[in-house]
C-alpha positions in Angstrom: -0.1 -0.2 0.2 1.7 3.5 -1.3 -0.9 5.5 0.2 -4.5 5.8 2.2 -6.9 9.0 2.6 -8.3 9.0 5.4 -11.0 11.5 4.5 -11.7 10.0 1.5 -11.2 6.0 1.5 -9.3 6.2 -1.2 -6.1 4.0 -1.4 -3.2 3.7 -3.9 -1.2 0.1 -4.6 1.9 -0.5 -6.2 3.2 -3.3 -7.6 6.2 -4.6 -5.5 8.9 -5.9 -8.2 10.8 -8.5 -5.8 7.3 -10.5 -5.0 8.1 -14.1 -5.1 5.1 -15.0 -7.0 5.6 -13.9 -10.1 8.2 -16.5 -10.5 6.3 -19.0 -8.9 3.0 -18.2 -10.7 4.8 -18.0 -13.9 3.1 -14.6 -14.6 3.0 -10.8 -13.6 1.0 -8.3 -13.8 2.0 -5.2 -15.9 0.2 -3.3 -14.0 2.1 -0.4 -11.7 -0.4 1.7 -10.3 -4.0 0.5 -9.2 -6.1 3.1 -7.0 -9.3 2.8 -6.0 -11.6 5.2 -5.5 -15.2 5.4 -3.5 -17.7 6.5 -5.9 -21.3 6.0 -4.2 -23.8 7.3 -7.3 -24.6 4.5 -9.8 -25.5 6.5 -12.5 -21.6 8.6 -11.7 -19.5 4.8 -11.5 -21.0 4.2 -14.9 -20.5 7.8 -16.6 -16.3 7.4 -15.0 -16.0 4.0 -16.5 -17.5 5.5 -20.2 -15.6 8.1 -20.2 -12.2 6.6 -19.0 -11.5 8.5 -15.8 -11.8 4.5 -14.5 -10.8 1.1 -15.9 -13.4 -1.0 -13.5 -15.9 -0.3 -12.1 -18.2 -2.3 -9.4 -21.8 -2.4 -8.3 -22.6 -2.1 -12.0 -26.2 -1.6 -11.8 -28.4 -4.2 -14.0 -29.7 -2.2 -16.6 -26.6 -0.6 -17.1 -25.0 -4.1 -18.6 -26.2 -4.1 -21.8 -25.1 -0.3 -23.0 -21.3 -1.1 -21.7 -21.2 -4.6 -22.9 -22.1 -3.2 -26.6 -19.4 -0.2 -25.9 -16.9 -2.9 -25.8 -16.8 -3.0 -21.9 -16.7 -6.3 -19.9 -19.1 -7.5 -17.2 -19.2 -10.2 -14.9 -22.2 -10.9 -12.6 -21.4 -13.6 -9.6 -23.5 -14.6 -6.5 -22.9 -11.9 -3.8 -22.4 -13.0 -0.4 -24.4 -9.9 0.6 -28.1 -9.5 1.8 -29.8 -6.3 2.0 -31.9 -6.2 5.4 -34.7 -3.9 7.8 -33.2 -2.7 11.1 -36.3 -2.4 13.2 -36.0 -1.5 16.4 -38.1 -3.1 19.5 -38.0 -1.7 22.8 -40.6 -0.3 24.8 -43.0 2.4 23.3 -41.4 1.8 19.6 -44.0 1.1 17.0 -42.5 -2.3 16.0 -42.5 -3.3 19.7 -45.4 -4.9 18.6 -45.2 -8.4 16.9 -47.8 -8.2 14.8 -46.9 -5.0 13.8 -43.6 -6.3 12.7 -45.6 -9.1 10.7 -47.6 -6.6 9.0 -44.2 -5.2 7.7 -42.7 -8.4 6.4 -46.0 -9.6 4.4 -46.7 -6.6 2.8 -43.1 -6.4 1.0 -43.2 -7.8 -2.3 -39.1 -9.0 -2.1 -39.5 -10.2 -5.5 -41.0 -7.5 -6.9 -38.1 -5.5 -5.7 -35.5 -7.9 -7.1 -37.5 -8.1 -10.5 -38.4 -4.2 -11.0 -36.5 -2.1 -8.9 -33.2 -3.8 -9.0 -33.4 -6.0 -12.3 -30.9 -8.6 -10.1 -31.1 -10.4 -6.8 -33.0 -13.1 -5.2 -35.7 -12.8 -2.8 -34.4 -13.3 1.0 -36.0 -17.0 2.9 -33.5 -16.2 5.7 -31.0 -14.0 7.7 -28.7 -14.8 5.9 -27.3 -15.9 2.5 -27.3 -19.6 0.6 -23.6 -20.7 0.9 -22.8 -19.3 4.3 -22.6 -20.7 7.7 -25.8 -20.9 9.5 -28.3 -20.7 6.2 -31.3 -23.2 6.1 -33.2 -23.0 3.1 -36.4 -24.5 4.1 -38.1 -21.5 5.0 -39.8 -18.3 3.0 -40.9 -15.4 3.8 -45.1 -15.0 3.7 -46.2 -11.5 1.1 -49.9 -11.3 2.2 -51.3 -7.6 1.8 -54.3 -8.4 2.8 -53.5 -10.4 6.2 -50.7 -7.5 6.7 -53.5 -4.3 6.7 -56.0 -6.6 8.7 -52.9 -6.8 11.1 -52.3 -3.1 11.1 -56.0 -2.4 11.7 -56.0 -4.8 14.7 -53.2 -3.8 16.3 -54.2 -0.3 17.1 -51.8 1.5 15.5 -52.4 5.6 15.5 -51.4 6.8 12.5 -48.1 8.1 14.0 -44.7 8.7 11.7 -42.6 5.6 11.6 -39.2 7.1 10.9 -37.1 5.2 7.7 -33.4 6.2 7.0 -31.4 4.8 4.2 -27.9 5.5 3.2 -28.0 5.0 -0.1 -24.3 5.0 -0.9 -23.6 1.9 0.5 -27.1 -0.3 -1.3 -26.9 -0.5 -5.2 -30.4 1.3 -5.7 -30.9 2.3 -2.1 -33.3 5.0 -3.0 -35.3 3.0 -5.4 -35.9 0.1 -3.0 -36.0 2.8 -0.2 -39.6 4.2 -1.4 -40.9 1.2 -2.6 -40.6 -0.1 0.2 -42.4 2.8 1.6 -45.5 2.6 -0.8 -46.2 -0.8 0.0 -46.2 -0.4 4.3 -48.2 2.7 3.0 -50.6 0.7 1.3 -50.9 -1.3 4.2 -51.7 1.9 6.6 -48.2 2.2 8.1 -47.2 6.0 8.1 -43.9 5.8 7.1 -41.3 8.5 5.9 -37.9 7.9 4.2 -34.9 10.0 5.6 -32.0 9.9 3.2 -28.7 10.6 5.2 -25.3 10.1 4.7 -23.1 7.8 6.1 -22.0 9.2 9.2 -25.6 10.3 10.0 -27.1 7.3 9.6 -24.2 5.0 11.6 -25.0 7.5 14.0 -28.8 7.2 14.2 -28.4 4.1 14.0 -26.1 3.5 16.9 -28.5 5.7 19.3 -31.7 3.9 18.5 -33.0 7.1 16.3 -34.9 5.0 13.9 -38.0 2.7 13.1 -36.7 1.1 10.3 -33.6 1.1 8.8 -32.4 0.0 5.3 -28.9 -2.0 5.3 -26.3 -4.2 3.7 -24.3 -7.1 5.4 -21.8 -9.3 4.0 -19.9 -12.1 5.3 -16.0 -12.5 6.2 -15.2 -16.0 4.1 -18.7 -17.2 4.4 -18.7 -16.8 7.8 -21.7 -14.5 9.6 -19.5 -14.4 13.2 -20.1 -10.5 12.4 -23.2 -10.0 11.8 -24.4 -13.0 14.4 -21.9 -11.5 17.1 -22.0 -8.0 16.6 -25.8 -6.7 14.7 -27.8 -9.9 16.6 -25.9 -11.0 20.1 -24.4 -7.6 20.6 -27.5 -5.7 19.3 -25.2 -3.5 17.5 -27.3 -1.0 16.3 -29.7 -0.6 19.2 -32.8 -2.0 18.8 -33.2 -2.8 22.0 -34.9 -6.4 22.1 -34.8 -8.3 24.9 -34.2 -12.0 24.2 -31.4 -14.0 26.5 -31.8 -16.8 24.4 -30.7 -15.4 21.5 -28.0 -13.5 23.1 -27.1 -16.6 24.7 -26.8 -18.7 21.4 -24.6 -15.6 20.1 -21.7 -15.4 22.8 -22.1 -19.9 22.8 -21.4 -19.8 18.9 -17.7 -17.1 19.4 -16.5 -19.7 21.7 -16.1 -22.4 19.1 -13.5 -23.2 16.4 -15.5 -26.3 14.6 -16.9 -25.2 12.2 -20.0 -26.8 12.0 -20.6 -26.6 15.4 -20.9 -22.9 15.3 -22.8 -23.5 12.2 -25.9 -24.5 14.0 -25.2 -22.1 16.0 -26.2 -19.9 13.7 -28.7 -21.3 12.6 -30.9 -21.3 15.7 -29.4 -18.0 16.1 -31.1 -17.0 12.9 -34.1 -19.2 13.8 -35.0 -17.0 16.8 -34.9 -13.6 14.3 -37.0 -15.4 11.6 -39.9 -16.4 14.2 -39.3 -13.1 16.0 -39.1 -10.6 13.1 -36.2 -9.2 15.3 -33.6 -7.2 15.7 -33.0 -7.8 11.6 -36.0 -8.6 8.6 -34.2 -9.8 5.7 -35.2 -8.5 2.3 -33.0 -10.1 -0.6 -29.5 -11.3 -1.7 -27.7 -9.2 -3.7 -25.8 -10.1 -7.3 -22.0 -8.6 -7.4 -21.7 -7.2 -11.0 -18.4 -5.9 -12.0 -17.6 -3.8 -15.3 -14.1 -3.3 -16.9 -12.4 -1.7 -19.8 -11.9 -4.2 -22.7 -8.2 -3.6 -23.1 -7.8 -5.5 -19.8 -7.3 -9.0 -18.7 -6.7 -11.7 -16.4 -9.3 -10.9 -13.8 -10.6 -13.1 -11.9 -14.0 -12.9 -10.0 -15.6 -15.4 -7.0 -18.9 -15.8 -6.0 -19.0 -13.9 -2.6 -18.5 -10.6 -4.9 -14.4 -10.5 -4.6 -12.1 -10.1 -7.4 -8.7 -10.9 -8.5 -6.2 -7.8 -9.8 -3.0 -9.7 -9.1 -2.2 -11.1 -12.8 -4.5 -8.3 -14.5 -3.0 -7.1 -17.9 -3.2 -3.6 -19.8 -3.0 -4.5 -23.3 
């Protein structure tokens, strides 16, 4: 690493000509410097690639793939180990302290419609973590039932008070569009949801303080291991949801005590089952798909399931 800008997050990497791997693997990149920059807006990333300002972009919007390919760019899509979810606050006095309102919220969301019509990619979630990761149980599904959701809201005594829905669009592809779709679905069943678009620092501050009712968020794994989500986000209630479930907390803590993968995965599954049954602190929405695009004169890039890609041996013609 040649440099790291703490303010922007930009990272500059310079090729190490003394690395033993060039000889060991029998190939060597001809790229001297790689600079990683953060560009949050979809349209800006795509236009930066098309103009030649950058050579590779991540999180390519699905509706830009055909255009980029027609202009000679290479696109590669792979399943991601990231999932988008709603974090909800359930402490006393909060709207979603009522399980029936959490159920109504979950039932009113057409997850597959969001994937098909808003994102043009991804898969509707049926569990709290991604297929292929530790703790996944594929024998479940979330119910989509607008009429039942309406009945639950009506029977709950909900008074129509405003529900604060915070969103950080810089971390989620088409986050604003997804949030607006969810807002519309909630309004249809009588939930008065107000979307609050926040920049990252303000969003993180609001979540940490529990100053929200709903939060659109994304979570990924570390090498297929959901330890961060289980230990911190769920077990440690990192985002101040206010849930009080001693069994869930104990299971999350126990999971962290085991090195054996199968044992830890069993505990993860137990934790996700409680989250699934109670719809707190997270309500899963969809599994994302990772897509990168790069200039046609670049070759030898390897993409991996989970959204990662390797540039060690990439070359520019």
